[in-house]
Structures are given as structure tokens and as C-alpha cells.
PDBQT receptor file of N, H, CA, C and O in Angstrom, charges set to zero:
ATOM      1  N   UNK A   1      52.076 132.673 -71.545  1.00  0.00    +0.000 N 
ATOM      2  CA  UNK A   1      50.777 132.455 -71.252  1.00  0.00    +0.000 C 
ATOM      3  C   UNK A   1      50.136 131.313 -71.931  1.00  0.00    +0.000 C 
ATOM      4  O   UNK A   1      50.422 131.213 -73.124  1.00  0.00    +0.000 OA
ATOM      5  N   UNK A   2      49.363 130.462 -71.461  1.00  0.00    +0.000 N 
ATOM      6  H   UNK A   2      49.130 130.543 -70.492  1.00  0.00    +0.000 HD
ATOM      7  CA  UNK A   2      48.967 129.304 -72.166  1.00  0.00    +0.000 C 
ATOM      8  C   UNK A   2      47.476 129.722 -72.698  1.00  0.00    +0.000 C 
ATOM      9  O   UNK A   2      46.600 130.027 -71.889  1.00  0.00    +0.000 OA
ATOM     10  N   UNK A   3      47.247 129.716 -74.105  1.00  0.00    +0.000 N 
ATOM     11  H   UNK A   3      47.959 129.468 -74.762  1.00  0.00    +0.000 HD
ATOM     12  CA  UNK A   3      46.211 130.307 -74.807  1.00  0.00    +0.000 C 
ATOM     13  C   UNK A   3      45.364 129.073 -75.556  1.00  0.00    +0.000 C 
ATOM     14  O   UNK A   3      44.491 129.291 -76.396  1.00  0.00    +0.000 OA
ATOM     15  N   UNK A   4      45.728 127.873 -75.156  1.00  0.00    +0.000 N 
ATOM     16  H   UNK A   4      46.437 127.695 -74.474  1.00  0.00    +0.000 HD
ATOM     17  CA  UNK A   4      45.200 126.774 -75.913  1.00  0.00    +0.000 C 
ATOM     18  C   UNK A   4      43.901 126.544 -75.760  1.00  0.00    +0.000 C 
ATOM     19  O   UNK A   4      43.317 125.911 -76.640  1.00  0.00    +0.000 OA
ATOM     20  N   UNK A   5      43.214 126.999 -74.643  1.00  0.00    +0.000 N 
ATOM     21  H   UNK A   5      43.688 127.513 -73.928  1.00  0.00    +0.000 HD
ATOM     22  CA  UNK A   5      41.582 126.879 -74.228  1.00  0.00    +0.000 C 
ATOM     23  C   UNK A   5      41.172 128.028 -74.472  1.00  0.00    +0.000 C 
ATOM     24  O   UNK A   5      40.057 128.118 -73.958  1.00  0.00    +0.000 OA
ATOM     25  N   UNK A   6      41.536 129.270 -75.135  1.00  0.00    +0.000 N 
ATOM     26  H   UNK A   6      42.442 129.197 -75.553  1.00  0.00    +0.000 HD
ATOM     27  CA  UNK A   6      40.976 130.399 -75.175  1.00  0.00    +0.000 C 
ATOM     28  C   UNK A   6      39.853 130.396 -76.199  1.00  0.00    +0.000 C 
ATOM     29  O   UNK A   6      40.007 129.692 -77.197  1.00  0.00    +0.000 OA
ATOM     30  N   UNK A   7      38.939 130.981 -76.084  1.00  0.00    +0.000 N 
ATOM     31  H   UNK A   7      38.814 131.553 -75.274  1.00  0.00    +0.000 HD
ATOM     32  CA  UNK A   7      37.798 131.146 -76.960  1.00  0.00    +0.000 C 
ATOM     33  C   UNK A   7      38.115 132.271 -78.288  1.00  0.00    +0.000 C 
ATOM     34  O   UNK A   7      37.859 133.471 -78.190  1.00  0.00    +0.000 OA
ATOM     35  N   UNK A   8      38.609 131.747 -79.306  1.00  0.00    +0.000 N 
ATOM     36  H   UNK A   8      38.816 130.772 -79.385  1.00  0.00    +0.000 HD
ATOM     37  CA  UNK A   8      38.883 132.704 -80.432  1.00  0.00    +0.000 C 
ATOM     38  C   UNK A   8      37.775 133.053 -81.160  1.00  0.00    +0.000 C 
ATOM     39  O   UNK A   8      36.910 132.192 -81.317  1.00  0.00    +0.000 OA
ATOM     40  N   UNK A   9      37.611 134.260 -81.686  1.00  0.00    +0.000 N 
ATOM     41  H   UNK A   9      38.314 134.960 -81.558  1.00  0.00    +0.000 HD
ATOM     42  CA  UNK A   9      36.637 134.926 -82.650  1.00  0.00    +0.000 C 
ATOM     43  C   UNK A   9      37.219 135.652 -83.825  1.00  0.00    +0.000 C 
ATOM     44  O   UNK A   9      38.257 136.314 -83.825  1.00  0.00    +0.000 OA
ATOM     45  N   UNK A  10      36.528 135.467 -84.673  1.00  0.00    +0.000 N 
ATOM     46  H   UNK A  10      35.685 134.929 -84.673  1.00  0.00    +0.000 HD
ATOM     47  CA  UNK A  10      36.964 136.301 -86.042  1.00  0.00    +0.000 C 
ATOM     48  C   UNK A  10      36.205 137.453 -86.221  1.00  0.00    +0.000 C 
ATOM     49  O   UNK A  10      35.091 137.588 -85.716  1.00  0.00    +0.000 OA
ATOM     50  N   UNK A  11      36.838 138.426 -87.027  1.00  0.00    +0.000 N 
ATOM     51  H   UNK A  11      37.743 138.316 -87.438  1.00  0.00    +0.000 HD
ATOM     52  CA  UNK A  11      36.015 139.769 -87.554  1.00  0.00    +0.000 C 
ATOM     53  C   UNK A  11      34.743 139.283 -88.163  1.00  0.00    +0.000 C 
ATOM     54  O   UNK A  11      34.612 138.227 -88.781  1.00  0.00    +0.000 OA
ATOM     55  N   UNK A  12      33.690 140.296 -87.885  1.00  0.00    +0.000 N 
ATOM     56  H   UNK A  12      33.796 141.154 -87.383  1.00  0.00    +0.000 HD
ATOM     57  CA  UNK A  12      32.220 140.057 -88.498  1.00  0.00    +0.000 C 
ATOM     58  C   UNK A  12      32.613 140.380 -89.930  1.00  0.00    +0.000 C 
ATOM     59  O   UNK A  12      31.791 140.076 -90.794  1.00  0.00    +0.000 OA
ATOM     60  N   UNK A  13      33.842 140.997 -90.336  1.00  0.00    +0.000 N 
ATOM     61  H   UNK A  13      34.510 141.244 -89.635  1.00  0.00    +0.000 HD
ATOM     62  CA  UNK A  13      34.134 141.155 -91.730  1.00  0.00    +0.000 C 
ATOM     63  C   UNK A  13      34.496 140.333 -92.509  1.00  0.00    +0.000 C 
ATOM     64  O   UNK A  13      34.553 140.524 -93.724  1.00  0.00    +0.000 OA
ATOM     65  N   UNK A  14      34.885 138.982 -91.761  1.00  0.00    +0.000 N 
ATOM     66  H   UNK A  14      34.839 138.827 -90.774  1.00  0.00    +0.000 HD
ATOM     67  CA  UNK A  14      35.549 137.802 -92.495  1.00  0.00    +0.000 C 
ATOM     68  C   UNK A  14      34.333 137.139 -93.568  1.00  0.00    +0.000 C 
ATOM     69  O   UNK A  14      33.158 136.913 -93.278  1.00  0.00    +0.000 OA
ATOM     70  N   UNK A  15      34.992 136.922 -94.833  1.00  0.00    +0.000 N 
ATOM     71  H   UNK A  15      35.946 137.106 -95.069  1.00  0.00    +0.000 HD
ATOM     72  CA  UNK A  15      33.975 136.444 -95.618  1.00  0.00    +0.000 C 
ATOM     73  C   UNK A  15      34.002 134.868 -95.677  1.00  0.00    +0.000 C 
ATOM     74  O   UNK A  15      34.888 134.262 -95.074  1.00  0.00    +0.000 OA
ATOM     75  N   UNK A  16      33.116 134.257 -96.341  1.00  0.00    +0.000 N 
ATOM     76  H   UNK A  16      32.397 134.749 -96.831  1.00  0.00    +0.000 HD
ATOM     77  CA  UNK A  16      32.917 132.583 -96.435  1.00  0.00    +0.000 C 
ATOM     78  C   UNK A  16      34.117 132.071 -96.559  1.00  0.00    +0.000 C 
ATOM     79  O   UNK A  16      34.419 131.099 -95.866  1.00  0.00    +0.000 OA
ATOM     80  N   UNK A  17      35.011 132.619 -97.450  1.00  0.00    +0.000 N 
ATOM     81  H   UNK A  17      34.766 133.408 -98.013  1.00  0.00    +0.000 HD
ATOM     82  CA  UNK A  17      36.234 132.110 -98.010  1.00  0.00    +0.000 C 
ATOM     83  C   UNK A  17      37.388 132.328 -96.804  1.00  0.00    +0.000 C 
ATOM     84  O   UNK A  17      38.390 131.614 -96.850  1.00  0.00    +0.000 OA
ATOM     85  N   UNK A  18      37.269 133.138 -95.919  1.00  0.00    +0.000 N 
ATOM     86  H   UNK A  18      36.454 133.717 -95.882  1.00  0.00    +0.000 HD
ATOM     87  CA  UNK A  18      38.198 133.298 -94.742  1.00  0.00    +0.000 C 
ATOM     88  C   UNK A  18      39.059 134.487 -94.918  1.00  0.00    +0.000 C 
ATOM     89  O   UNK A  18      39.156 135.319 -94.016  1.00  0.00    +0.000 OA
ATOM     90  N   UNK A  19      39.660 134.598 -95.993  1.00  0.00    +0.000 N 
ATOM     91  H   UNK A  19      39.581 133.922 -96.726  1.00  0.00    +0.000 HD
ATOM     92  CA  UNK A  19      40.298 135.640 -96.439  1.00  0.00    +0.000 C 
ATOM     93  C   UNK A  19      41.561 135.897 -95.533  1.00  0.00    +0.000 C 
ATOM     94  O   UNK A  19      41.974 134.965 -94.844  1.00  0.00    +0.000 OA
ATOM     95  N   UNK A  20      42.150 137.042 -95.505  1.00  0.00    +0.000 N 
ATOM     96  H   UNK A  20      41.814 137.800 -96.064  1.00  0.00    +0.000 HD
ATOM     97  CA  UNK A  20      43.387 137.373 -94.614  1.00  0.00    +0.000 C 
ATOM     98  C   UNK A  20      42.837 138.084 -93.366  1.00  0.00    +0.000 C 
ATOM     99  O   UNK A  20      42.560 139.283 -93.329  1.00  0.00    +0.000 OA
ATOM    100  N   UNK A  21      42.727 137.341 -92.496  1.00  0.00    +0.000 N 
ATOM    101  H   UNK A  21      42.952 136.367 -92.526  1.00  0.00    +0.000 HD
ATOM    102  CA  UNK A  21      41.955 137.743 -91.197  1.00  0.00    +0.000 C 
ATOM    103  C   UNK A  21      42.656 137.453 -89.849  1.00  0.00    +0.000 C 
ATOM    104  O   UNK A  21      43.390 136.466 -89.789  1.00  0.00    +0.000 OA
ATOM    105  N   UNK A  22      42.504 138.153 -88.886  1.00  0.00    +0.000 N 
ATOM    106  H   UNK A  22      41.908 138.955 -88.935  1.00  0.00    +0.000 HD
ATOM    107  CA  UNK A  22      43.107 137.838 -87.457  1.00  0.00    +0.000 C 
ATOM    108  C   UNK A  22      42.114 137.287 -86.739  1.00  0.00    +0.000 C 
ATOM    109  O   UNK A  22      40.970 137.574 -87.091  1.00  0.00    +0.000 OA
ATOM    110  N   UNK A  23      42.285 136.453 -85.674  1.00  0.00    +0.000 N 
ATOM    111  H   UNK A  23      43.215 136.220 -85.389  1.00  0.00    +0.000 HD
ATOM    112  CA  UNK A  23      41.339 136.232 -84.865  1.00  0.00    +0.000 C 
ATOM    113  C   UNK A  23      41.736 136.773 -83.255  1.00  0.00    +0.000 C 
ATOM    114  O   UNK A  23      42.917 136.922 -82.940  1.00  0.00    +0.000 OA
ATOM    115  N   UNK A  24      40.808 136.999 -82.455  1.00  0.00    +0.000 N 
ATOM    116  H   UNK A  24      39.849 136.879 -82.711  1.00  0.00    +0.000 HD
ATOM    117  CA  UNK A  24      41.137 137.491 -81.136  1.00  0.00    +0.000 C 
ATOM    118  C   UNK A  24      40.679 136.646 -80.066  1.00  0.00    +0.000 C 
ATOM    119  O   UNK A  24      39.752 135.848 -80.209  1.00  0.00    +0.000 OA
ATOM    120  N   UNK A  25      41.410 136.834 -78.839  1.00  0.00    +0.000 N 
ATOM    121  H   UNK A  25      42.163 137.482 -78.723  1.00  0.00    +0.000 HD
ATOM    122  CA  UNK A  25      40.818 136.104 -77.697  1.00  0.00    +0.000 C 
ATOM    123  C   UNK A  25      41.055 136.651 -76.602  1.00  0.00    +0.000 C 
ATOM    124  O   UNK A  25      42.176 137.103 -76.372  1.00  0.00    +0.000 OA
ATOM    125  N   UNK A  26      40.007 136.725 -75.665  1.00  0.00    +0.000 N 
ATOM    126  H   UNK A  26      39.096 136.358 -75.852  1.00  0.00    +0.000 HD
ATOM    127  CA  UNK A  26      40.313 137.645 -74.479  1.00  0.00    +0.000 C 
ATOM    128  C   UNK A  26      41.007 136.519 -73.340  1.00  0.00    +0.000 C 
ATOM    129  O   UNK A  26      40.555 135.393 -73.132  1.00  0.00    +0.000 OA
ATOM    130  N   UNK A  27      41.923 136.978 -72.828  1.00  0.00    +0.000 N 
ATOM    131  H   UNK A  27      42.290 137.893 -72.996  1.00  0.00    +0.000 HD
ATOM    132  CA  UNK A  27      42.638 136.159 -71.817  1.00  0.00    +0.000 C 
ATOM    133  C   UNK A  27      42.843 137.175 -70.534  1.00  0.00    +0.000 C 
ATOM    134  O   UNK A  27      42.731 138.394 -70.658  1.00  0.00    +0.000 OA
ATOM    135  N   UNK A  28      43.148 136.541 -69.319  1.00  0.00    +0.000 N 
ATOM    136  H   UNK A  28      43.238 135.550 -69.218  1.00  0.00    +0.000 HD
ATOM    137  CA  UNK A  28      43.280 137.406 -68.373  1.00  0.00    +0.000 C 
ATOM    138  C   UNK A  28      44.111 138.514 -68.422  1.00  0.00    +0.000 C 
ATOM    139  O   UNK A  28      45.314 138.323 -68.597  1.00  0.00    +0.000 OA
ATOM    140  N   UNK A  29      43.519 140.052 -68.251  1.00  0.00    +0.000 N 
ATOM    141  H   UNK A  29      42.541 140.207 -68.109  1.00  0.00    +0.000 HD
ATOM    142  CA  UNK A  29      44.413 141.008 -68.459  1.00  0.00    +0.000 C 
ATOM    143  C   UNK A  29      45.234 141.353 -69.811  1.00  0.00    +0.000 C 
ATOM    144  O   UNK A  29      46.135 142.189 -69.873  1.00  0.00    +0.000 OA
ATOM    145  N   UNK A  30      44.725 140.501 -70.962  1.00  0.00    +0.000 N 
ATOM    146  H   UNK A  30      43.992 139.822 -70.912  1.00  0.00    +0.000 HD
ATOM    147  CA  UNK A  30      45.399 140.495 -72.114  1.00  0.00    +0.000 C 
ATOM    148  C   UNK A  30      44.471 140.360 -73.134  1.00  0.00    +0.000 C 
ATOM    149  O   UNK A  30      43.326 140.017 -72.841  1.00  0.00    +0.000 OA
ATOM    150  N   UNK A  31      44.837 140.611 -74.492  1.00  0.00    +0.000 N 
ATOM    151  H   UNK A  31      45.767 140.889 -74.731  1.00  0.00    +0.000 HD
ATOM    152  CA  UNK A  31      44.106 140.198 -75.799  1.00  0.00    +0.000 C 
ATOM    153  C   UNK A  31      45.233 139.373 -76.566  1.00  0.00    +0.000 C 
ATOM    154  O   UNK A  31      46.362 139.845 -76.696  1.00  0.00    +0.000 OA
ATOM    155  N   UNK A  32      44.895 138.167 -77.051  1.00  0.00    +0.000 N 
ATOM    156  H   UNK A  32      43.977 137.784 -76.945  1.00  0.00    +0.000 HD
ATOM    157  CA  UNK A  32      45.647 137.392 -77.774  1.00  0.00    +0.000 C 
ATOM    158  C   UNK A  32      45.256 137.606 -79.279  1.00  0.00    +0.000 C 
ATOM    159  O   UNK A  32      44.058 137.697 -79.548  1.00  0.00    +0.000 OA
ATOM    160  N   UNK A  33      46.071 137.680 -80.145  1.00  0.00    +0.000 N 
ATOM    161  H   UNK A  33      47.044 137.606 -79.927  1.00  0.00    +0.000 HD
ATOM    162  CA  UNK A  33      45.846 137.832 -81.626  1.00  0.00    +0.000 C 
ATOM    163  C   UNK A  33      46.579 136.791 -82.260  1.00  0.00    +0.000 C 
ATOM    164  O   UNK A  33      47.710 136.516 -81.858  1.00  0.00    +0.000 OA
ATOM    165  N   UNK A  34      45.950 136.066 -83.394  1.00  0.00    +0.000 N 
ATOM    166  H   UNK A  34      45.032 136.290 -83.720  1.00  0.00    +0.000 HD
ATOM    167  CA  UNK A  34      46.862 135.015 -84.222  1.00  0.00    +0.000 C 
ATOM    168  C   UNK A  34      46.076 135.217 -85.702  1.00  0.00    +0.000 C 
ATOM    169  O   UNK A  34      45.063 135.885 -85.911  1.00  0.00    +0.000 OA
ATOM    170  N   UNK A  35      46.731 134.562 -86.496  1.00  0.00    +0.000 N 
ATOM    171  H   UNK A  35      47.554 134.020 -86.326  1.00  0.00    +0.000 HD
ATOM    172  CA  UNK A  35      46.560 134.678 -87.941  1.00  0.00    +0.000 C 
ATOM    173  C   UNK A  35      45.405 133.480 -88.071  1.00  0.00    +0.000 C 
ATOM    174  O   UNK A  35      45.729 132.380 -87.622  1.00  0.00    +0.000 OA
ATOM    175  N   UNK A  36      44.063 133.625 -88.664  1.00  0.00    +0.000 N 
ATOM    176  H   UNK A  36      43.800 134.518 -89.029  1.00  0.00    +0.000 HD
ATOM    177  CA  UNK A  36      43.224 132.866 -88.771  1.00  0.00    +0.000 C 
ATOM    178  C   UNK A  36      43.481 131.743 -89.662  1.00  0.00    +0.000 C 
ATOM    179  O   UNK A  36      42.785 130.730 -89.606  1.00  0.00    +0.000 OA
ATOM    180  N   UNK A  37      44.561 131.888 -90.578  1.00  0.00    +0.000 N 
ATOM    181  H   UNK A  37      45.127 132.711 -90.623  1.00  0.00    +0.000 HD
ATOM    182  CA  UNK A  37      44.874 130.865 -91.507  1.00  0.00    +0.000 C 
ATOM    183  C   UNK A  37      45.922 129.951 -91.011  1.00  0.00    +0.000 C 
ATOM    184  O   UNK A  37      46.256 128.947 -91.641  1.00  0.00    +0.000 OA
ATOM    185  N   UNK A  38      46.424 130.289 -89.911  1.00  0.00    +0.000 N 
ATOM    186  H   UNK A  38      46.152 131.104 -89.399  1.00  0.00    +0.000 HD
ATOM    187  CA  UNK A  38      47.566 129.544 -89.077  1.00  0.00    +0.000 C 
ATOM    188  C   UNK A  38      47.189 129.473 -87.578  1.00  0.00    +0.000 C 
ATOM    189  O   UNK A  38      47.944 130.080 -86.818  1.00  0.00    +0.000 OA
ATOM    190  N   UNK A  39      46.101 128.800 -87.024  1.00  0.00    +0.000 N 
ATOM    191  H   UNK A  39      45.489 128.307 -87.642  1.00  0.00    +0.000 HD
ATOM    192  CA  UNK A  39      45.693 128.783 -85.825  1.00  0.00    +0.000 C 
ATOM    193  C   UNK A  39      46.578 128.074 -84.725  1.00  0.00    +0.000 C 
ATOM    194  O   UNK A  39      46.342 128.142 -83.519  1.00  0.00    +0.000 OA
ATOM    195  N   UNK A  40      47.713 127.327 -85.345  1.00  0.00    +0.000 N 
ATOM    196  H   UNK A  40      47.905 127.271 -86.325  1.00  0.00    +0.000 HD
ATOM    197  CA  UNK A  40      48.540 126.795 -84.640  1.00  0.00    +0.000 C 
ATOM    198  C   UNK A  40      49.855 127.521 -84.627  1.00  0.00    +0.000 C 
ATOM    199  O   UNK A  40      50.852 127.155 -84.005  1.00  0.00    +0.000 OA
ATOM    200  N   UNK A  41      49.767 128.411 -85.254  1.00  0.00    +0.000 N 
ATOM    201  H   UNK A  41      48.956 128.709 -85.759  1.00  0.00    +0.000 HD
ATOM    202  CA  UNK A  41      51.242 129.171 -85.381  1.00  0.00    +0.000 C 
ATOM    203  C   UNK A  41      51.343 130.104 -84.048  1.00  0.00    +0.000 C 
ATOM    204  O   UNK A  41      50.879 129.872 -82.931  1.00  0.00    +0.000 OA
ATOM    205  N   UNK A  42      52.162 131.340 -84.548  1.00  0.00    +0.000 N 
ATOM    206  H   UNK A  42      52.539 131.528 -85.455  1.00  0.00    +0.000 HD
ATOM    207  CA  UNK A  42      52.534 132.035 -83.009  1.00  0.00    +0.000 C 
ATOM    208  C   UNK A  42      51.337 132.852 -82.891  1.00  0.00    +0.000 C 
ATOM    209  O   UNK A  42      50.486 132.952 -83.774  1.00  0.00    +0.000 OA
ATOM    210  N   UNK A  43      51.305 133.513 -81.602  1.00  0.00    +0.000 N 
ATOM    211  H   UNK A  43      51.996 133.432 -80.884  1.00  0.00    +0.000 HD
ATOM    212  CA  UNK A  43      50.361 134.368 -81.136  1.00  0.00    +0.000 C 
ATOM    213  C   UNK A  43      50.698 135.698 -80.412  1.00  0.00    +0.000 C 
ATOM    214  O   UNK A  43      51.454 135.586 -79.447  1.00  0.00    +0.000 OA
ATOM    215  N   UNK A  44      50.372 136.615 -80.645  1.00  0.00    +0.000 N 
ATOM    216  H   UNK A  44      49.758 136.707 -81.429  1.00  0.00    +0.000 HD
ATOM    217  CA  UNK A  44      50.531 137.940 -80.056  1.00  0.00    +0.000 C 
ATOM    218  C   UNK A  44      49.850 138.336 -78.831  1.00  0.00    +0.000 C 
ATOM    219  O   UNK A  44      48.621 138.304 -78.775  1.00  0.00    +0.000 OA
ATOM    220  N   UNK A  45      50.589 138.719 -77.813  1.00  0.00    +0.000 N 
ATOM    221  H   UNK A  45      51.587 138.745 -77.858  1.00  0.00    +0.000 HD
ATOM    222  CA  UNK A  45      49.760 139.011 -76.564  1.00  0.00    +0.000 C 
ATOM    223  C   UNK A  45      49.871 140.429 -76.382  1.00  0.00    +0.000 C 
ATOM    224  O   UNK A  45      50.992 140.937 -76.355  1.00  0.00    +0.000 OA
ATOM    225  N   UNK A  46      48.881 141.099 -76.260  1.00  0.00    +0.000 N 
ATOM    226  H   UNK A  46      47.970 140.686 -76.282  1.00  0.00    +0.000 HD
ATOM    227  CA  UNK A  46      49.106 142.601 -75.627  1.00  0.00    +0.000 C 
ATOM    228  C   UNK A  46      48.062 142.868 -74.945  1.00  0.00    +0.000 C 
ATOM    229  O   UNK A  46      46.997 142.262 -75.063  1.00  0.00    +0.000 OA
ATOM    230  N   UNK A  47      48.345 144.107 -73.914  1.00  0.00    +0.000 N 
ATOM    231  H   UNK A  47      49.210 144.600 -73.818  1.00  0.00    +0.000 HD
ATOM    232  CA  UNK A  47      47.727 144.312 -72.803  1.00  0.00    +0.000 C 
ATOM    233  C   UNK A  47      46.313 145.031 -73.207  1.00  0.00    +0.000 C 
ATOM    234  O   UNK A  47      46.194 145.486 -74.345  1.00  0.00    +0.000 OA
ATOM    235  N   UNK A  48      45.485 145.107 -72.475  1.00  0.00    +0.000 N 
ATOM    236  H   UNK A  48      45.582 144.737 -71.551  1.00  0.00    +0.000 HD
ATOM    237  CA  UNK A  48      44.086 145.707 -73.042  1.00  0.00    +0.000 C 
ATOM    238  C   UNK A  48      44.302 147.219 -73.344  1.00  0.00    +0.000 C 
ATOM    239  O   UNK A  48      43.814 147.809 -74.308  1.00  0.00    +0.000 OA
ATOM    240  N   UNK A  49      45.021 147.709 -72.485  1.00  0.00    +0.000 N 
ATOM    241  H   UNK A  49      45.418 147.229 -71.702  1.00  0.00    +0.000 HD
ATOM    242  CA  UNK A  49      45.347 149.136 -72.726  1.00  0.00    +0.000 C 
ATOM    243  C   UNK A  49      45.804 149.264 -74.240  1.00  0.00    +0.000 C 
ATOM    244  O   UNK A  49      45.142 149.927 -75.038  1.00  0.00    +0.000 OA
ATOM    245  N   UNK A  50      46.991 148.586 -74.606  1.00  0.00    +0.000 N 
ATOM    246  H   UNK A  50      47.529 148.048 -73.957  1.00  0.00    +0.000 HD
ATOM    247  CA  UNK A  50      47.667 148.585 -75.559  1.00  0.00    +0.000 C 
ATOM    248  C   UNK A  50      46.704 148.577 -76.883  1.00  0.00    +0.000 C 
ATOM    249  O   UNK A  50      46.713 149.400 -77.799  1.00  0.00    +0.000 OA
ATOM    250  N   UNK A  51      45.923 147.497 -76.743  1.00  0.00    +0.000 N 
ATOM    251  H   UNK A  51      45.915 146.829 -75.999  1.00  0.00    +0.000 HD
ATOM    252  CA  UNK A  51      44.964 147.053 -77.855  1.00  0.00    +0.000 C 
ATOM    253  C   UNK A  51      43.958 148.147 -77.913  1.00  0.00    +0.000 C 
ATOM    254  O   UNK A  51      43.695 148.516 -79.057  1.00  0.00    +0.000 OA
ATOM    255  N   UNK A  52      43.386 148.700 -77.027  1.00  0.00    +0.000 N 
ATOM    256  H   UNK A  52      43.600 148.399 -76.097  1.00  0.00    +0.000 HD
ATOM    257  CA  UNK A  52      42.408 149.811 -77.030  1.00  0.00    +0.000 C 
ATOM    258  C   UNK A  52      43.098 150.977 -77.842  1.00  0.00    +0.000 C 
ATOM    259  O   UNK A  52      42.525 151.565 -78.758  1.00  0.00    +0.000 OA
ATOM    260  N   UNK A  53      44.438 151.268 -77.403  1.00  0.00    +0.000 N 
ATOM    261  H   UNK A  53      44.904 150.790 -76.659  1.00  0.00    +0.000 HD
ATOM    262  CA  UNK A  53      45.051 152.369 -77.930  1.00  0.00    +0.000 C 
ATOM    263  C   UNK A  53      45.143 152.117 -79.632  1.00  0.00    +0.000 C 
ATOM    264  O   UNK A  53      44.931 153.045 -80.412  1.00  0.00    +0.000 OA
ATOM    265  N   UNK A  54      45.485 150.746 -80.088  1.00  0.00    +0.000 N 
ATOM    266  H   UNK A  54      45.657 149.991 -79.454  1.00  0.00    +0.000 HD
ATOM    267  CA  UNK A  54      45.792 150.293 -81.467  1.00  0.00    +0.000 C 
ATOM    268  C   UNK A  54      44.255 150.651 -82.268  1.00  0.00    +0.000 C 
ATOM    269  O   UNK A  54      44.113 151.237 -83.341  1.00  0.00    +0.000 OA
ATOM    270  N   UNK A  55      43.262 150.130 -81.429  1.00  0.00    +0.000 N 
ATOM    271  H   UNK A  55      43.377 149.654 -80.558  1.00  0.00    +0.000 HD
ATOM    272  CA  UNK A  55      41.946 150.432 -82.367  1.00  0.00    +0.000 C 
ATOM    273  C   UNK A  55      41.617 151.938 -82.153  1.00  0.00    +0.000 C 
ATOM    274  O   UNK A  55      40.883 152.437 -83.005  1.00  0.00    +0.000 OA
ATOM    275  N   UNK A  56      41.976 152.594 -81.320  1.00  0.00    +0.000 N 
ATOM    276  H   UNK A  56      42.573 152.189 -80.628  1.00  0.00    +0.000 HD
ATOM    277  CA  UNK A  56      41.638 154.047 -81.226  1.00  0.00    +0.000 C 
ATOM    278  C   UNK A  56      42.401 154.621 -82.493  1.00  0.00    +0.000 C 
ATOM    279  O   UNK A  56      41.745 155.311 -83.272  1.00  0.00    +0.000 OA
ATOM    280  N   UNK A  57      43.554 154.417 -82.716  1.00  0.00    +0.000 N 
ATOM    281  H   UNK A  57      44.087 153.856 -82.083  1.00  0.00    +0.000 HD
ATOM    282  CA  UNK A  57      44.525 154.910 -83.810  1.00  0.00    +0.000 C 
ATOM    283  C   UNK A  57      43.871 154.419 -85.004  1.00  0.00    +0.000 C 
ATOM    284  O   UNK A  57      43.745 155.217 -85.933  1.00  0.00    +0.000 OA
ATOM    285  N   UNK A  58      43.448 153.275 -85.131  1.00  0.00    +0.000 N 
ATOM    286  H   UNK A  58      43.551 152.627 -84.376  1.00  0.00    +0.000 HD
ATOM    287  CA  UNK A  58      42.895 152.583 -86.535  1.00  0.00    +0.000 C 
ATOM    288  C   UNK A  58      41.641 153.504 -86.913  1.00  0.00    +0.000 C 
ATOM    289  O   UNK A  58      41.401 153.799 -88.084  1.00  0.00    +0.000 OA
ATOM    290  N   UNK A  59      40.993 153.863 -86.020  1.00  0.00    +0.000 N 
ATOM    291  H   UNK A  59      41.189 153.624 -85.069  1.00  0.00    +0.000 HD
ATOM    292  CA  UNK A  59      39.451 154.450 -86.134  1.00  0.00    +0.000 C 
ATOM    293  C   UNK A  59      39.761 155.928 -86.685  1.00  0.00    +0.000 C 
ATOM    294  O   UNK A  59      38.901 156.532 -87.326  1.00  0.00    +0.000 OA
ATOM    295  N   UNK A  60      41.003 156.481 -86.418  1.00  0.00    +0.000 N 
ATOM    296  H   UNK A  60      41.702 155.991 -85.897  1.00  0.00    +0.000 HD
ATOM    297  CA  UNK A  60      40.994 157.868 -86.766  1.00  0.00    +0.000 C 
ATOM    298  C   UNK A  60      41.163 158.137 -88.306  1.00  0.00    +0.000 C 
ATOM    299  O   UNK A  60      41.172 159.291 -88.734  1.00  0.00    +0.000 OA
TER     300      UNK A  60
């Protein structure tokens, strides 16, 4: 899936220095994830259901 035109967003917890952070983009039926320090690097695509499950587990 081509994510070059995706609208990426950083966490609201990202500091002015950037830090170690990921960026997310909503793409059709998926969530794209990338390293904010390497925006041209690899991207991880996961289903919305899998991403929701991950967030749910993290919040526990």
C-alpha cells in the first residue's frame, strides 16, 4: 500500500526535541506506523482492529 501521501501525526506527548516517537497515519482500513526519526524508512501497516487491540492492552 502506498502511504507517501498519508497525513502523518505525532503523539501529543512528543517533546520539542522529538525524542523517540512514532507517527501514525490513517489509511483505508489500516493504520500506518513509522519511526519519527526515519520518515523515509520502513512503515508498519496494521488493521484498525489489531491497532485497537494493541491500544487496549497498553492501557491496562
